[in-house]
C-alpha positions in Angstrom: -4.7 15.2 11.4 -1.6 17.0 11.3 0.7 14.0 10.7 1.6 13.8 7.1 -0.3 10.7 5.4 1.5 9.4 2.1 0.3 6.7 0.0 1.4 4.9 -3.4 -0.2 6.8 -6.6 -0.1 4.0 -9.5 0.9 5.0 -12.8 1.2 2.1 -14.7 3.8 0.0 -13.4 5.5 2.5 -11.9 4.6 3.4 -7.7 4.9 7.3 -6.7 4.9 8.4 -3.3 2.6 11.0 -3.1 2.9 13.3 -0.1 2.5 16.4 2.2 5.1 17.4 4.2 3.6 20.8 5.5 3.4 19.6 8.8 7.2 19.1 8.8 8.2 22.1 7.3 7.0 23.6 10.6 9.4 21.5 12.8 11.1 23.0 15.3 14.0 25.5 13.2 16.8 23.7 15.8 15.3 19.8 14.3 15.9 21.4 11.1 19.2 22.4 12.2 20.1 19.3 13.2 19.1 17.4 10.2 20.8 19.5 7.3 24.3 18.9 9.5 23.4 15.7 9.9 23.1 14.7 5.9 25.9 17.3 5.6 27.8 15.1 7.6 26.3 11.8 5.6 27.6 13.5 2.4 30.7 13.8 3.0 31.4 10.5 4.9 30.3 8.6 1.4 33.7 6.9 -0.1 34.4 7.6 -4.0 32.8 4.4 -4.3 29.6 5.2 -2.6 29.4 3.3 -0.2 29.3 4.4 3.5 30.7 2.2 6.7 31.0 1.9 10.2 34.1 1.4 12.9 36.5 -0.2 11.3 35.5 -0.3 7.8 32.8 -2.9 8.7 29.4 -3.3 7.4 29.5 -1.5 4.0 26.3 -2.9 2.8 24.3 -2.2 5.8 25.6 1.6 6.7 25.5 2.2 2.8 21.4 1.4 2.8 20.8 3.1 6.1 22.6 6.3 4.8 20.5 6.3 1.7 17.4 5.9 3.4 18.6 9.0 5.4 19.3 11.1 2.0 15.7 9.7 0.3 13.9 11.0 4.0 14.9 14.7 2.5 12.8 14.1 -0.6 15.7 14.1 -2.6 15.8 11.0 -5.3 18.4 10.0 -7.9 18.1 12.4 -10.3 16.5 15.1 -8.2 17.4 17.1 -5.3 20.7 18.5 -2.7 21.9 14.7 -2.5 20.8 13.0 -5.8 24.8 12.1 -6.8 25.2 10.4 -3.1 22.2 8.5 -3.5 22.8 7.4 -7.2 26.1 6.5 -6.0 24.9 4.6 -3.5 22.5 2.9 -5.2 25.5 2.1 -7.9 27.7 0.1 -4.8 24.3 -1.9 -3.9 23.7 -3.0 -7.0 27.2 -3.8 -8.1 27.0 -5.9 -4.6 24.6 -7.8 -5.7 25.5 -11.6 -6.4 24.2 -14.2 -8.4 22.3 -15.8 -5.6 20.6 -12.8 -4.7 22.5 -11.7 -1.5 23.2 -8.0 -1.7 26.8 -7.6 0.2 29.8 -9.6 1.0 29.2 -13.7 1.7 32.3 -13.4 4.2 30.4 -11.1 6.4 29.2 -13.0 9.3 26.0 -10.6 9.5 25.0 -10.1 6.0 21.4 -10.2 6.4 21.3 -7.0 8.2 22.8 -5.2 5.3 20.7 -7.2 2.4 17.4 -6.5 4.7 18.2 -2.9 5.0 19.2 -3.2 1.0 15.8 -4.4 0.0 14.1 -1.5 1.6 16.4 1.3 0.4 16.3 0.2 -2.9 12.5 -0.8 -3.1 12.3 3.0 -2.1 14.3 4.0 -5.6 12.6 1.7 -7.6 9.1 2.8 -6.3 10.5 6.4 -8.4 12.9 5.0 -11.0 11.9 6.8 -13.7 14.8 5.2 -16.9 13.1 1.9 -18.1 16.7 0.3 -18.3 17.9 1.0 -14.6 14.2 0.2 -13.2 14.5 -3.0 -14.9 18.1 -3.1 -13.4 16.9 -2.6 -9.9 13.2 -5.3 -10.8 16.1 -7.6 -11.3 18.3 -7.4 -8.6 15.2 -6.8 -6.1 13.6 -10.1 -7.6 16.9 -12.2 -6.5 16.8 -10.4 -3.3 14.3 -11.9 -2.6 14.6 -15.0 -3.8 18.0 -15.1 -1.4 15.8 -14.0 1.7 13.3 -16.5 1.1 16.0 -19.9 0.8 17.9 -18.0 3.8 14.7 -18.1 5.9 14.8 -20.7 9.2 12.8 -24.0 9.2 11.0 -21.8 12.7 10.3 -19.2 10.3 13.1 -17.1 11.4 16.5 -15.5 10.2 19.7 -15.4 11.7 22.9 -13.5 10.8 23.4 -15.3 7.5 21.8 -18.1 6.1 19.6 -20.7 7.7 22.5 -23.1 5.1 25.6 -21.1 6.2 24.8 -20.4 10.0 23.1 -24.3 10.8 19.8 -23.2 10.9 20.4 -20.5 13.9 17.7 -17.9 14.2 16.9 -14.5 16.3 14.7 -11.5 16.4 16.5 -8.2 15.0 17.8 -10.2 11.8 14.5 -11.3 11.4 12.9 -7.8 11.8 15.2 -6.5 8.8 13.9 -9.2 6.7 10.3 -8.7 6.8 10.5 -5.4 6.5 12.6 -5.5 3.4 10.6 -8.1 2.3 7.3 -5.7 2.9 9.5 -2.9 1.0 9.6 -4.7 -2.2 6.0 -6.5 -2.2 4.9 -3.1 -1.5 6.8 -1.4 -4.8 5.5 -4.2 -6.7 7.9 -6.9 -6.7 6.4 -10.6 -6.0 7.2 -12.0 -2.7 5.7 -14.9 -1.7 2.4 -14.2 1.7 3.4 -17.5 3.3 7.0 -16.1 3.7 5.7 -13.2 5.6 3.3 -15.3 7.7 6.1 -17.7 9.1 8.1 -14.9 9.9 5.1 -13.4 12.1 4.9 -16.5 13.5 8.5 -16.6 14.7 7.7 -13.0 16.0 4.4 -15.1 17.9 7.1 -17.7 19.3 8.9 -15.5 21.0 6.8 -13.3 22.5 6.3 -13.3 25.9 3.2 -13.1 27.7 4.1 -10.0 29.0 4.3 -8.8 25.5 8.3 -8.3 25.5 10.4 -10.2 22.8 12.9 -12.4 23.2 16.3 -12.3 21.7 15.5 -15.5 19.6 12.7 -18.6 19.7 15.5 -20.4 22.5 14.7 -17.4 25.2 17.4 -14.9 26.2 15.1 -12.4 28.0 12.3 -10.0 26.3 14.2 -7.0 25.0 12.6 -3.4 24.1 14.8 -3.1 21.2 13.6 -6.1 19.3 10.1 -5.6 20.8 9.8 -1.8 18.9 11.2 -3.6 15.9 9.1 -6.3 16.1 5.6 -3.9 16.4 7.0 -2.2 13.6 7.4 -5.0 11.1 4.5 -6.1 11.8 3.0 -3.0 10.7 4.7 -3.7 7.9 3.2 -6.9 7.6 -0.5 -5.3 7.9 -1.0 -6.5 11.4 -2.7 -3.8 13.8 -4.9 -4.5 15.7 -4.5 -8.5 17.4 -3.7 -9.0 21.1 -0.2 -9.5 20.6 0.3 -6.5 19.3 -1.6 -4.9 21.9 0.9 -6.5 24.6 3.6 -5.8 22.8 3.0 -1.9 22.4 2.1 -2.0 26.2 5.4 -3.8 27.0 7.5 -0.6 24.7 5.7 1.8 26.5 6.4 0.5 30.0 10.2 0.3 28.9 10.7 1.8 26.3 8.3 5.5 26.0 7.4 7.7 27.9 8.2 4.5 30.7 11.3 4.3 32.9 14.1 4.2 30.6 12.5 7.3 28.2 15.4 9.7 29.3 18.3 7.0 29.5 20.2 5.6 27.4 19.8 1.6 27.7 21.4 -1.0 25.4 20.5 -0.4 21.7 18.8 3.0 22.4 19.4 4.1 18.9 18.1 0.6 17.5 15.1 1.0 20.0 14.1 4.2 18.7 14.6 3.8 15.0 11.4 1.6 15.3 10.0 2.8 17.8 9.5 5.6 16.4 8.2 4.5 12.8 5.9 2.5 15.4 5.2 5.4 17.0 4.6 7.9 13.5 1.7 5.3 12.2 -0.4 5.6 15.5 -2.4 8.7 16.5 -0.7 12.3 15.3 -0.8 14.1 19.2 1.2 10.4 20.3 3.2 11.3 17.6 3.5 15.0 18.4 4.6 14.5 22.0 6.9 11.6 20.9 9.1 13.7 18.6 9.2 16.7 20.7 10.3 14.7 23.9 12.9 12.4 21.9 13.9 14.9 19.0 15.4 17.3 21.9 16.9 14.0 23.2 18.5 13.6 20.1 19.7 17.0 19.4 21.6 17.6 22.5 23.9 15.1 21.6 24.7 15.7 18.1 28.7 16.6 18.0 29.5 20.0 15.7 30.1 17.7 12.9 26.6 17.2 12.6 27.5 13.6 13.7 26.2 11.6 16.7 28.8 9.7 18.3 27.4 7.4 20.8 28.0 3.6 20.4 30.4 1.0 19.3 29.0 0.8 15.4 30.4 4.1 14.4 29.0 7.5 13.9 27.6 6.4 10.4 25.1 4.3 11.8 24.0 6.8 14.8 23.6 9.7 12.7 21.7 7.8 10.0 19.3 6.7 12.2 18.9 9.3 14.1 18.6 11.9 10.7 16.0 9.2 9.5 13.9 9.2 13.1 13.9 13.0 12.9 12.2 12.5 9.2 9.9 10.4 9.4 7.2 13.5 9.0 8.5 14.2 5.6 6.3 11.4 4.3 8.4 10.6 1.6 9.0 6.7 2.2 6.6 4.6 1.9 7.3 1.5 3.7 7.4 3.9 6.7 3.8 5.0 6.3 0.6 3.1 7.6 
């Protein structure tokens, strides 16, 4: 298969991603130029303290994790590569944001579970390659506490809300549930203990949110099937080890009709970037011929909207968000991040 296959080589207690990015090296030069410009933009936008932020100085933890993942996708680590310093500074910032209760973020951020979930993904990918024993132990402690916080934040129905179940009166909804599932699986893949019951309860929550047509609703209480959340749920189920269930097949068919190559593939709908951030992961894990068609189509759509600065300016969250997401989509076939591999 032309698609890059990534797996983990276990050496002692260290998990090292082994990749063959030959296919990525044959990438369309226009796509590669767009990636280079995007990563350079992100590197310039990082604050001296190590963080990135959305419009209005918001969501620093989430933006730092997403931007950090985009740089990791290029192949740099905390010690090697063009963006080593940027990645190290991002890790330093997120470790500093780790609270005593395990939350990675600010208690007064009313959407803190997003940042917490994305941070678990980012830090676990770093942890898998960390060579310094003291630094590795520090990352391990933070990730173990983060998993504990996540478990305690799960609602009685098995989902998560914008804040923990205790802080949010047991409210939950689909998109935050996805970030926690992917974060937990990333930690587990890196060797951090995660109770299987937590993942199983989350899978049931997703099932309870799924309509007969395969669309995933905003929450267990309804709200209508959402293409973006459905794509994210498919990626989360892949992360949870589910690939062949009838539920997943219906969800994938719903995505095919509503995201790509359905009628909405050539028009920007609500949460377009969020939808394709996750749907790209789904397509990459599928047949290589489908991925080749998908990335050619979506890649061209993405690069047409890139600004001269290297950023993408659509959406209300801000250019760091859309740039980090687009840069990650365009680099999935580098194969450097285990969480995005099958």
